[in-house]
ZAMARGU-4260 file (C-alpha; in steps of 0.2 Angstrom, whole numbers, plus 5000, padded with zeros to 4 digits):
<rodrens>
0) 5000/5000/5000 | 5006/5018/4996 | 5003/5027/5013 | 5008/5045/5006 | 4997/5056/4997
5) 5001/5059/4979 | 5004/5076/4972 | 4987/5074/4963 | 4978/5070/4979 | 4986/5085/4988
10) 4981/5096/4973 | 4963/5089/4975 | 4963/5093/4994 | 4969/5111/4991 | 4956/5114/4977
15) 4942/5108/4988 | 4948/5117/5003 | 4950/5134/4995 | 4933/5132/4986 | 4924/5128/5003
20) 4933/5141/5012 | 4927/5154/4999 | 4909/5147/4995 | 4904/5138/5011 | 4909/5148/5026
25) 4900/5144/5042 | 4889/5159/5039 | 4881/5149/5025 | 4879/5134/5035 | 4871/5144/5049
30) 4859/5151/5036 | 4854/5134/5030 | 4851/5128/5048 | 4842/5144/5054 | 4831/5145/5038
35) 4827/5127/5038 | 4818/5128/5055 | 4804/5139/5047 | 4806/5136/5028 | 4814/5120/5022
40) 4811/5125/5004 | 4822/5141/5006 | 4835/5131/5015 | 4835/5119/5001 | 4838/5133/4989
45) 4853/5139/4998 | 4860/5122/4997 | 4856/5120/4979 | 4866/5135/4975 | 4882/5127/4983
50) 4878/5110/4974 | 4877/5119/4957 | 4895/5126/4960 | 4901/5108/4965 | 4893/5101/4949
55) 4903/5114/4939 | 4919/5108/4947 | 4915/5090/4942 | 4914/5084/4960 | 4899/5072/4958
60) 4909/5063/4944 | 4924/5060/4955 | 4922/5041/4958 | 4910/5037/4943 | 4919/5025/4931
65) 4926/5033/4916 | 4915/5022/4905 | 4900/5031/4912 | 4907/5049/4910 | 4916/5050/4926
70) 4933/5054/4932 | 4936/5036/4938 | 4945/5040/4954 | 4945/5030/4970 | 4941/5029/4988
75) 4956/5039/4994 | 4952/5054/4983 | 4934/5053/4989 | 4940/5052/5007 | 4950/5068/5004
80) 4935/5077/4998 | 4924/5069/5013 | 4937/5076/5026 | 4936/5093/5018 | 4917/5093/5018
85) 4918/5089/5036 | 4929/5103/5040 | 4917/5115/5032 | 4901/5106/5039 | 4896/5107/5021
90) 4877/5104/5017 | 4871/5096/5001 | 4869/5079/4993 | 4887/5076/4988 | 4892/5064/5002
95) 4876/5054/5001 | 4877/5053/4982 | 4896/5050/4981 | 4898/5038/4996 | 4881/5029/4996
100) 4872/5029/4979 | 4887/5028/4968 | 4896/5013/4977 | 4879/5003/4978 | 4877/5005/4959
105) 4895/5002/4955 | 4896/4986/4967 | 4879/4978/4963 | 4874/4984/4946 | 4878/4978/4928
110) 4888/4988/4916 | 4872/4994/4908 | 4865/5000/4924 | 4881/5008/4929 | 4880/5019/4913
115) 4862/5022/4915 | 4861/5027/4933 | 4878/5035/4935 | 4880/5044/4919 | 4867/5057/4924
120) 4876/5058/4941 | 4893/5062/4933 | 4884/5076/4923 | 4877/5083/4939 | 4859/5081/4934
125) 4854/5067/4946 | 4857/5064/4965 | 4855/5048/4975 | 4856/5040/4991 | 4855/5022/5000
130) 4841/5016/5011 | 4846/5002/5022 | 4840/5005/5040 | 4823/5003/5047 | 4816/5010/5063
135) 4828/4999/5074 | 4843/5008/5066 | 4852/4992/5060 | 4863/4997/5045 | 4866/4979/5039
140) 4858/4969/5025 | 4855/4955/5037 | 4844/4966/5047 | 4832/4972/5033 | 4814/4968/5035
145) 4807/4978/5020 | 4799/4966/5008 | 4801/4965/4989 | 4788/4954/4981 | 4790/4948/4963
150) 4775/4954/4953 | 4773/4954/4934 | 4787/4963/4926 | 4794/4970/4942 | 4794/4971/4961
155) 4782/4978/4974 | 4789/4985/4989 | 4782/4986/5007 | 4791/4993/5022 | 4798/5009/5029
160) 4816/5015/5028 | 4823/5027/5042 | 4838/5039/5043 | 4840/5040/5024 | 4853/5053/5021
165) 4848/5066/5009 | 4831/5058/5005 | 4821/5073/5004 | 4830/5080/4989 | 4837/5064/4981
170) 4831/5059/4964 | 4835/5041/4965 | 4836/5029/4981 | 4844/5012/4981 | 4832/5003/4992
175) 4838/4987/5001 | 4824/4974/5004 | 4821/4955/5004 | 4810/4943/4996 | 4796/4937/5008
180) 4800/4923/5020 | 4819/4925/5017 | 4832/4928/5031 | 4850/4934/5033 | 4858/4936/5016
185) 4846/4925/5007 | 4834/4934/4996 | 4842/4951/4998 | 4836/4963/4984 | 4843/4980/4979
190) 4831/4991/4969 | 4834/5008/4962 | 4818/5017/4966 | 4813/5035/4959 | 4811/5046/4974
195) 4795/5053/4966 | 4787/5036/4968 | 4790/5036/4987 | 4782/5045/5001 | 4797/5054/5009
200) 4795/5063/5026 | 4809/5075/5031 | 4815/5072/5048 | 4818/5086/5061 | 4836/5080/5064
205) 4848/5086/5077 | 4859/5092/5063 | 4848/5103/5052 | 4862/5105/5040 | 4861/5087/5034
210) 4845/5081/5027 | 4837/5065/5034 | 4821/5057/5028 | 4809/5043/5032 | 4805/5033/5016
215) 4788/5024/5016 | 4786/5011/5003 | 4768/5006/5003 | 4765/4995/4987 | 4778/5004/4977
220) 4780/4996/4960 | 4798/4995/4953 | 4802/4989/4936 | 4813/4973/4934 | 4827/4983/4925
225) 4829/4993/4941 | 4835/4978/4951 | 4853/4977/4954 | 4859/4959/4952 | 4849/4944/4956
230) 4842/4942/4974 | 4853/4933/4986 | 4870/4932/4994 | 4879/4940/4979 | 4869/4955/4980
235) 4870/4956/4999 | 4889/4955/4998 | 4889/4969/4985 | 4879/4980/4996 | 4889/4976/5011
240) 4905/4982/5001 | 4895/4998/4997 | 4891/5000/5015 | 4910/4998/5020 | 4913/5013/5008
245) 4898/5023/5015 | 4904/5020/5033 | 4922/5025/5030 | 4918/5041/5021 | 4906/5046/5035
250) 4919/5042/5048 | 4932/5053/5037 | 4920/5067/5037 | 4918/5066/5056 | 4937/5068/5057
255) 4936/5084/5047 | 4923/5091/5058 | 4933/5086/5074 | 4948/5095/5066 | 4939/5111/5065
260) 4933/5109/5083 | 4952/5107/5088 | 4957/5122/5078 | 4943/5133/5085 | 4946/5129/5103
265) 4965/5130/5101 | 4964/5148/5094 | 4952/5152/5108 | 4965/5145/5121 | 4979/5156/5114
270) 4968/5172/5115 | 4957/5170/5131 | 4966/5176/5146 | 4964/5171/5164 | 4975/5178/5178
275) 4984/5188/5166 | 4990/5174/5155 | 4982/5164/5140 | 4972/5149/5147 | 4982/5138/5134
280) 4997/5140/5145 | 4989/5130/5159 | 4995/5112/5160 | 4977/5105/5162 | 4972/5113/5146
285) 4988/5107/5137 | 4983/5089/5143 | 4966/5091/5135 | 4974/5096/5118 | 4987/5083/5119
290) 4974/5069/5121 | 4963/5077/5108 | 4977/5077/5095 | 4981/5059/5099 | 4963/5054/5096
295) 4962/5065/5080 | 4977/5058/5072 | 4972/5040/5077 | 4955/5042/5068 | 4962/5050/5053
300) 4975/5037/5050 | 4962/5023/5053 | 4950/5031/5041 | 4963/5033/5027 | 4969/5015/5029
305) 4951/5010/5027 | 4950/5020/5011 | 4965/5012/5005 | 4958/4994/5008 | 4943/4999/4998
310) 4953/5007/4984 | 4963/4991/4983 | 4948/4979/4986 | 4958/4972/5001 | 4950/4958/5011
315) 4952/4968/5026 | 4940/4982/5020 | 4926/4976/5031 | 4937/4976/5047 | 4945/4992/5042
320) 4929/5002/5039 | 4922/4996/5056 | 4938/5001/5065 | 4937/5018/5056 | 4919/5021/5063
325) 4925/5016/5080 | 4940/5028/5080 | 4929/5042/5073 | 4916/5038/5087 | 4929/5039/5101
330) 4935/5055/5093 | 4918/5064/5092 | 4914/5060/5110 | 4930/5069/5116 | 4928/5083/5103
335) 4910/5087/5108 | 4914/5087/5126 | 4930/5097/5126 | 4924/5108/5112 | 4911/5116/5123
340) 4921/5115/5140 | 4937/5124/5134 | 4926/5138/5127 | 4917/5140/5143 | 4901/5149/5144
345) 4901/5155/5126 | 4902/5137/5120 | 4884/5134/5126 | 4877/5149/5116 | 4867/5149/5099
350) 4878/5163/5093 | 4894/5153/5093 | 4897/5140/5079 | 4902/5126/5091 | 4884/5119/5092
355) 4884/5117/5073 | 4900/5106/5074 | 4894/5096/5089 | 4877/5093/5080 | 4886/5087/5064
360) 4897/5075/5074 | 4883/5068/5085 | 4873/5064/5070 | 4887/5056/5061 | 4891/5045/5076
365) 4873/5038/5075 | 4872/5035/5056 | 4878/5018/5049 | 4881/5011/5066 | 4887/5018/5082
370) 4905/5015/5089 | 4898/5002/5100 | 4890/4993/5086 | 4906/4993/5076 | 4916/4987/5091
375) 4905/4972/5092 | 4908/4970/5073 | 4926/4971/5075 | 4926/4958/5088 | 4916/4946/5077
380) 4927/4949/5062 | 4943/4944/5072 | 4934/4930/5080 | 4934/4936/5098
</rodrens>
């Protein structure tokens, strides 16, 4: 494995960073959040403007295969973008489309389906997401209970999907279901469902800068040519690989947001004075930053290792993605606690941006499995 970033990857990072610093300041994120409480359509319009600029830069095409009109880059490049999105707390459909919808199509779909569904994504004319979890919050294919019943020339879906990232504004949703009376990985079906055919309810989430939705599938008919692969273990394995990628990218985004928390409170500790000296000179505060930095670098290294295993289709990808989410989960707990405590009273106010970072981190920690869930998964994978 090549553990250093290439010059092209560094250039990508610099380009993404400079764009987000210019076009997605925290004032824009705050506008999306505050507007969204009273007018979701107006908040969506703000986000759409940012998305249009991302499309002009070709970001949606990043990991779309070249055969479908994309750039054909890999998981490491996507992780670079995901971390920068986390640093900026950027709203919009990019992460869900790039790290959930695209991998699901790429892993489970045929060559014709890749061209059909990902070509418009590369052009920026279509967004998508992945619907796996139901009310219990299980983000594994084995835990799916939504049914897909063969009927005529297609399938009929019954069930409800929860915590679907970006669902309210998505154009297409890859819905994971199962044939009636099947269990585990048997009978698992992946269907590309037009969002317009579903009943989608936006969720009043903790992080109002990230759209979440509940997707109700009450007798939705899906054409046969929208089924990705044949029902069964092979499709289940393909979607599990896509979930590895989605989990890793979400964890990497969390690292980016935690980095911003670190930078904000470090700058504050250098300026805020108590007893005539900066509070950053106190040993107790120095210990907090030292512990924070260790957790931050540990999580970053773990996330990029996981991205490398995905890029190289390494057999350790499932284990690495679980470990990445564990490391990011441990990091977010410390970042949220110390991000507020180091700031003192101002850290609890609406006027300071800290609560926006904390909301993003806490929401990310719950999606695609908590740290505790992934610790159990790691134990299972290594046979403990």
